[in-house]
MDAnalysis code that builds the backbone (N, CA, C; Angstrom):
import MDAnalysis as mda
import numpy as np

u = mda.Universe.empty(345, n_residues=115, atom_resindex=np.repeat(np.arange(115), 3), trajectory=True)
u.add_TopologyAttr("name", ["N", "CA", "C"] * 115)
u.add_TopologyAttr("resid", np.arange(1, 116))
u.add_TopologyAttr("resname", ["MET", "LEU", "ARG", "ASP", "ILE", "ASP", "ASN", "TYR", "PHE", "LEU", "GLN", "LEU", "GLU", "GLU", "PRO", "TYR", "LYS", "SER", "THR", "MET", "LEU", "PHE", "LEU", "ARG", "SER", "TYR", "ILE", "LEU", "SER", "LEU", "SER", "ASP", "LYS", "ILE", "THR", "GLU", "GLU", "TRP", "ARG", "TYR", "ARG", "MET", "PRO", "VAL", "TYR", "TYR", "TYR", "LYS", "GLY", "LYS", "MET", "PHE", "CYS", "TYR", "ILE", "ARG", "VAL", "HIS", "LYS", "LYS", "TYR", "LYS", "GLU", "PRO", "TYR", "ILE", "GLY", "VAL", "VAL", "GLU", "GLY", "GLY", "LYS", "ILE", "GLU", "HIS", "PRO", "ASN", "LEU", "LEU", "LYS", "GLU", "ASP", "ARG", "ALA", "ARG", "MET", "LYS", "ILE", "PHE", "LEU", "ILE", "ASP", "PRO", "SER", "GLU", "ASP", "ILE", "PRO", "VAL", "ASP", "THR", "ILE", "LYS", "GLU", "VAL", "LEU", "GLU", "ILE", "ALA", "MET", "THR", "PHE", "TYR", "LYS"])
u.atoms.positions = np.array([
    [6.099, -18.089, 7.668],
    [5.908, -17.347, 8.898],
    [5.635, -15.869, 8.575],
    [4.628, -15.336, 9.210],
    [4.252, -13.946, 8.973],
    [5.176, -12.981, 9.713],
    [5.340, -11.820, 9.110],
    [6.121, -10.773, 9.769],
    [5.287, -10.171, 10.896],
    [5.946, -9.541, 11.860],
    [5.254, -8.905, 12.980],
    [4.233, -7.880, 12.497],
    [4.597, -7.124, 11.485],
    [3.697, -6.091, 10.988],
    [2.433, -6.705, 10.387],
    [2.568, -7.823, 9.693],
    [1.398, -8.494, 9.124],
    [0.517, -9.075, 10.224],
    [1.135, -9.639, 11.246],
    [0.385, -10.160, 12.397],
    [-0.406, -9.051, 13.092],
    [0.195, -7.890, 13.183],
    [-0.474, -6.750, 13.810],
    [-1.827, -6.496, 13.150],
    [-1.822, -6.429, 11.830],
    [-3.056, -6.156, 11.102],
    [-4.040, -7.320, 11.204],
    [-3.545, -8.527, 11.125],
    [-4.426, -9.701, 11.167],
    [-5.102, -9.872, 12.523],
    [-4.467, -9.430, 13.585],
    [-5.033, -9.605, 14.921],
    [-6.041, -8.527, 15.302],
    [-6.152, -7.492, 14.499],
    [-7.131, -6.445, 14.793],
    [-8.548, -6.968, 14.562],
    [-9.472, -6.460, 15.349],
    [-10.869, -6.819, 15.165],
    [-11.541, -5.796, 14.264],
    [-12.636, -6.219, 13.632],
    [-13.422, -5.278, 12.824],
    [-14.151, -4.319, 13.755],
    [-14.391, -3.110, 13.377],
    [-14.115, -2.504, 12.069],
    [-12.716, -1.931, 11.944],
    [-11.888, -2.075, 12.985],
    [-10.532, -1.529, 12.948],
    [-9.685, -2.166, 11.849],
    [-9.807, -3.466, 11.703],
    [-8.981, -4.199, 10.762],
    [-9.130, -3.646, 9.345],
    [-10.353, -3.516, 8.873],
    [-10.592, -3.020, 7.509],
    [-10.067, -1.602, 7.341],
    [-10.336, -0.765, 8.334],
    [-9.889, 0.629, 8.263],
    [-8.373, 0.707, 8.235],
    [-7.716, -0.038, 9.113],
    [-6.253, 0.008, 9.191],
    [-5.603, -0.573, 7.932],
    [-6.173, -1.647, 7.391],
    [-5.630, -2.216, 6.159],
    [-5.782, -1.237, 5.001],
    [-6.905, -0.532, 4.972],
    [-7.077, 0.484, 3.931],
    [-6.035, 1.587, 4.103],
    [-5.865, 2.084, 5.328],
    [-4.897, 3.154, 5.566],
    [-3.492, 2.728, 5.164],
    [-3.150, 1.507, 5.482],
    [-1.844, 0.957, 5.117],
    [-1.648, 1.041, 3.604],
    [-2.598, 0.520, 2.889],
    [-2.527, 0.509, 1.432],
    [-2.537, 1.922, 0.853],
    [-3.388, 2.766, 1.399],
    [-3.525, 4.123, 0.878],
    [-2.243, 4.932, 1.095],
    [-1.684, 4.877, 2.282],
    [-0.451, 5.623, 2.566],
    [0.666, 5.178, 1.630],
    [0.801, 3.869, 1.445],
    [1.850, 3.357, 0.561],
    [1.623, 3.767, -0.892],
    [0.374, 3.986, -1.285],
    [0.075, 4.346, -2.675],
    [0.353, 5.819, -2.985],
    [0.554, 6.643, -1.966],
    [0.744, 8.074, -2.185],
    [2.052, 8.409, -2.900],
    [3.068, 7.585, -2.699],
    [4.365, 7.850, -3.317],
    [5.210, 6.584, -3.297],
    [6.006, 6.414, -4.332],
    [6.928, 5.272, -4.334],
    [8.107, 5.516, -3.393],
    [8.162, 6.707, -2.806],
    [9.211, 7.035, -1.837],
    [8.778, 6.728, -0.401],
    [7.558, 6.189, -0.234],
    [7.068, 5.824, 1.094],
    [7.304, 4.339, 1.307],
    [7.913, 4.021, 2.444],
    [8.161, 2.627, 2.805],
    [7.554, 2.344, 4.180],
    [7.315, 1.086, 4.438],
    [6.683, 0.666, 5.683],
    [7.676, -0.149, 6.515],
    [7.702, 0.130, 7.803],
    [8.558, -0.633, 8.721],
    [7.799, -0.899, 10.011],
    [8.214, -1.936, 10.717],
    [7.659, -2.271, 12.021],
    [8.585, -1.667, 13.067],
    [8.128, -0.580, 13.712],
    [8.904, 0.113, 14.740],
    [7.999, 0.432, 15.915],
    [8.536, 0.395, 17.092],
    [7.800, 0.773, 18.302],
    [6.480, -0.008, 18.427],
    [6.475, -1.242, 17.952],
    [5.304, -2.140, 17.966],
    [4.107, -1.560, 17.213],
    [4.392, -0.889, 16.092],
    [3.329, -0.343, 15.248],
    [3.866, -0.145, 13.828],
    [2.951, -0.034, 12.847],
    [3.379, 0.253, 11.476],
    [3.802, 1.717, 11.359],
    [5.005, 1.911, 10.883],
    [5.550, 3.253, 10.719],
    [5.913, 3.426, 9.248],
    [5.607, 4.602, 8.718],
    [5.832, 4.877, 7.310],
    [6.898, 5.958, 7.183],
    [7.845, 5.689, 6.296],
    [8.969, 6.583, 6.064],
    [8.835, 7.192, 4.678],
    [9.149, 8.466, 4.584],
    [9.157, 9.166, 3.298],
    [10.577, 9.633, 3.056],
    [11.135, 9.186, 1.949],
    [12.526, 9.502, 1.605],
    [13.463, 9.102, 2.748],
    [13.156, 7.993, 3.411],
    [14.014, 7.453, 4.460],
    [13.842, 8.076, 5.833],
    [12.915, 9.023, 5.971],
    [12.696, 9.670, 7.263],
    [11.295, 9.362, 7.770],
    [11.171, 9.209, 9.085],
    [9.880, 8.886, 9.681],
    [8.851, 9.943, 9.297],
    [7.740, 9.482, 8.722],
    [6.733, 10.355, 8.135],
    [5.403, 10.293, 8.894],
    [4.898, 9.082, 9.112],
    [3.651, 8.909, 9.840],
    [3.548, 7.475, 10.353],
    [2.546, 7.218, 11.143],
    [2.287, 5.876, 11.654],
    [0.791, 5.719, 11.829],
    [0.343, 4.478, 11.978],
    [-1.078, 4.242, 12.210],
    [-1.255, 3.351, 13.434],
    [-2.280, 3.677, 14.207],
    [-2.611, 2.949, 15.427],
    [-4.093, 3.101, 15.707],
    [-4.544, 2.383, 16.731],
    [-5.892, 2.595, 17.258],
    [-5.722, 3.347, 18.575],
    [-6.386, 4.479, 18.703],
    [-6.271, 5.333, 19.882],
    [-6.886, 4.629, 21.089],
    [-6.144, 4.536, 22.159],
    [-6.627, 3.837, 23.359],
    [-7.810, 4.546, 24.004],
    [-7.781, 5.865, 24.046],
    [-8.851, 6.623, 24.694],
    [-10.095, 6.721, 23.807],
    [-9.902, 7.109, 22.544],
    [-11.038, 7.346, 21.650],
    [-11.533, 6.076, 20.958],
    [-10.736, 5.011, 21.002],
    [-11.096, 3.737, 20.359],
    [-11.345, 3.911, 18.861],
    [-10.528, 4.735, 18.223],
    [-10.622, 4.958, 16.790],
    [-9.228, 4.849, 16.172],
    [-9.155, 4.323, 14.937],
    [-7.867, 4.339, 14.238],
    [-7.431, 5.784, 13.997],
    [-6.131, 5.972, 13.914],
    [-5.630, 7.307, 13.599],
    [-4.310, 7.232, 12.859],
    [-4.018, 8.324, 12.171],
    [-2.727, 8.508, 11.519],
    [-1.969, 9.519, 12.367],
    [-0.805, 9.129, 12.840],
    [0.071, 10.056, 13.542],
    [0.983, 10.709, 12.519],
    [0.923, 12.021, 12.402],
    [1.714, 12.756, 11.413],
    [2.916, 13.367, 12.131],
    [4.105, 12.899, 11.775],
    [5.321, 13.306, 12.478],
    [5.513, 14.821, 12.460],
    [5.357, 15.454, 11.318],
    [5.534, 16.906, 11.218],
    [4.203, 17.642, 11.394],
    [3.247, 16.994, 12.017],
    [1.925, 17.575, 12.210],
    [1.927, 18.879, 12.976],
    [2.896, 19.069, 13.843],
    [2.984, 20.308, 14.607],
    [3.186, 21.538, 13.736],
    [3.654, 21.325, 12.518],
    [3.870, 22.432, 11.585],
    [2.649, 22.690, 10.703],
    [1.612, 21.873, 10.876],
    [0.436, 21.960, 10.005],
    [-0.767, 22.444, 10.802],
    [-1.413, 23.465, 10.307],
    [-2.670, 23.934, 10.897],
    [-3.797, 23.355, 10.057],
    [-4.513, 22.409, 10.617],
    [-5.628, 21.777, 9.912],
    [-6.675, 21.388, 10.941],
    [-7.963, 21.629, 10.662],
    [-9.008, 21.340, 11.650],
    [-9.157, 19.862, 12.009],
    [-8.667, 18.953, 11.165],
    [-8.782, 17.525, 11.454],
    [-7.614, 16.972, 12.263],
    [-6.621, 17.788, 12.531],
    [-5.458, 17.318, 13.285],
    [-5.577, 17.714, 14.751],
    [-5.330, 16.742, 15.626],
    [-5.350, 16.970, 17.072],
    [-3.930, 16.928, 17.602],
    [-3.595, 17.870, 18.467],
    [-2.240, 17.912, 19.037],
    [-2.121, 17.042, 20.283],
    [-3.119, 17.029, 21.123],
    [-3.076, 16.352, 22.420],
    [-1.840, 16.822, 23.190],
    [-1.091, 15.899, 23.809],
    [0.078, 16.273, 24.619],
    [1.388, 16.100, 23.860],
    [1.315, 16.010, 22.564],
    [2.518, 15.782, 21.770],
    [3.185, 17.112, 21.426],
    [4.500, 17.118, 21.402],
    [5.240, 18.344, 21.090],
    [5.379, 18.531, 19.578],
    [5.642, 17.465, 18.859],
    [5.951, 17.554, 17.436],
    [4.834, 17.012, 16.556],
    [4.195, 15.975, 16.988],
    [3.224, 15.268, 16.163],
    [1.794, 15.702, 16.441],
    [0.955, 15.489, 15.434],
    [-0.486, 15.618, 15.590],
    [-1.108, 14.356, 15.013],
    [-2.351, 14.103, 15.408],
    [-3.011, 12.894, 14.923],
    [-4.278, 13.240, 14.148],
    [-4.630, 12.339, 13.252],
    [-5.838, 12.445, 12.438],
    [-6.696, 11.234, 12.775],
    [-7.748, 11.445, 13.571],
    [-8.651, 10.359, 13.968],
    [-9.572, 9.986, 12.812],
    [-9.865, 8.692, 12.696],
    [-10.750, 8.202, 11.648],
    [-11.836, 7.344, 12.286],
    [-13.065, 7.740, 12.104],
    [-14.212, 6.997, 12.630],
    [-14.453, 5.799, 11.719],
    [-14.258, 4.572, 12.222],
    [-14.399, 3.392, 11.359],
    [-15.845, 3.112, 10.938],
    [-16.812, 3.792, 11.552],
    [-18.207, 3.578, 11.174],
    [-18.657, 4.554, 10.081],
    [-17.783, 5.468, 9.701],
    [-18.070, 6.458, 8.656],
    [-17.204, 6.163, 7.428],
    [-17.535, 6.810, 6.321],
    [-16.673, 6.727, 5.142],
    [-15.330, 7.378, 5.481],
    [-14.267, 6.773, 5.022],
    [-12.928, 7.312, 5.281],
    [-12.745, 8.582, 4.452],
    [-12.356, 9.690, 5.075],
    [-12.202, 10.967, 4.355],
    [-10.896, 11.007, 3.549],
    [-10.889, 10.250, 2.458],
    [-9.677, 10.050, 1.666],
    [-9.089, 11.370, 1.173],
    [-9.930, 12.266, 0.668],
    [-9.416, 13.538, 0.141],
    [-8.745, 14.366, 1.232],
    [-9.317, 14.353, 2.429],
    [-8.740, 15.127, 3.535],
    [-7.431, 14.503, 3.999],
    [-7.394, 13.179, 4.070],
    [-6.153, 12.484, 4.441],
    [-5.059, 12.812, 3.432],
    [-5.411, 12.742, 2.148],
    [-4.434, 13.045, 1.097],
    [-3.919, 14.473, 1.244],
    [-4.823, 15.407, 1.494],
    [-4.450, 16.816, 1.654],
    [-3.435, 16.980, 2.794],
    [-3.730, 16.405, 3.950],
    [-2.858, 16.525, 5.119],
    [-1.500, 15.869, 4.857],
    [-1.506, 14.657, 4.295],
    [-0.243, 13.950, 4.076],
    [0.598, 14.616, 2.981],
    [-0.048, 15.185, 1.982],
    [0.721, 15.905, 0.955],
    [1.358, 17.168, 1.529],
    [0.656, 17.842, 2.426],
    [1.264, 18.994, 3.110],
    [2.462, 18.515, 3.930],
    [2.287, 17.415, 4.653],
    [3.383, 16.878, 5.476],
    [4.593, 16.515, 4.636],
    [4.387, 16.007, 3.426],
    [5.508, 15.619, 2.554],
    [6.372, 16.815, 2.174],
    [5.794, 18.021, 2.190],
    [6.573, 19.197, 1.799],
    [7.692, 19.526, 2.793],
    [7.625, 18.954, 3.986],
    [8.665, 19.216, 4.990],
    [9.877, 18.296, 4.850],
    [9.848, 17.399, 3.852],
    [10.943, 16.461, 3.627],
    [11.613, 16.813, 2.309],
    [12.830, 17.351, 2.397],
    [13.537, 17.770, 1.178],
    [14.402, 16.674, 0.642],
])
C-alpha cells in the first residue's frame, strides 16, 4: 500500500508530475538534514526538524511552487509574498527548464535561518 505522500505525486498530471517529482528529489538532495513528511495534505520538508518548505501546485497560477517558510526574511526577485505574513513562494513554470541554480540559492539562504 502506498503512502499518502506517494499517492499525491502519482495522481498529478503532466507536466506537474515530472516537475513536482524533480522538486521532491532535488530538495531532499540539498542536505541530509532535510526530511519529508505528509502534512496539511501536501509534501512538507523539514530542515533540522523544523518546517522549512513545501511544494504544491498554485490554484490561481496553475504552476508548481516551493513555499519557503522563512521567505519573508529573504529579498529575492523570484519570491512572491502574496497575502502571506511569513512565507513567500517560488513559482516554477513546468514548460520551461527548472531554474535549479536559483532554487538552490534561495533554499540555501533559507537554511541560514535554522541554527
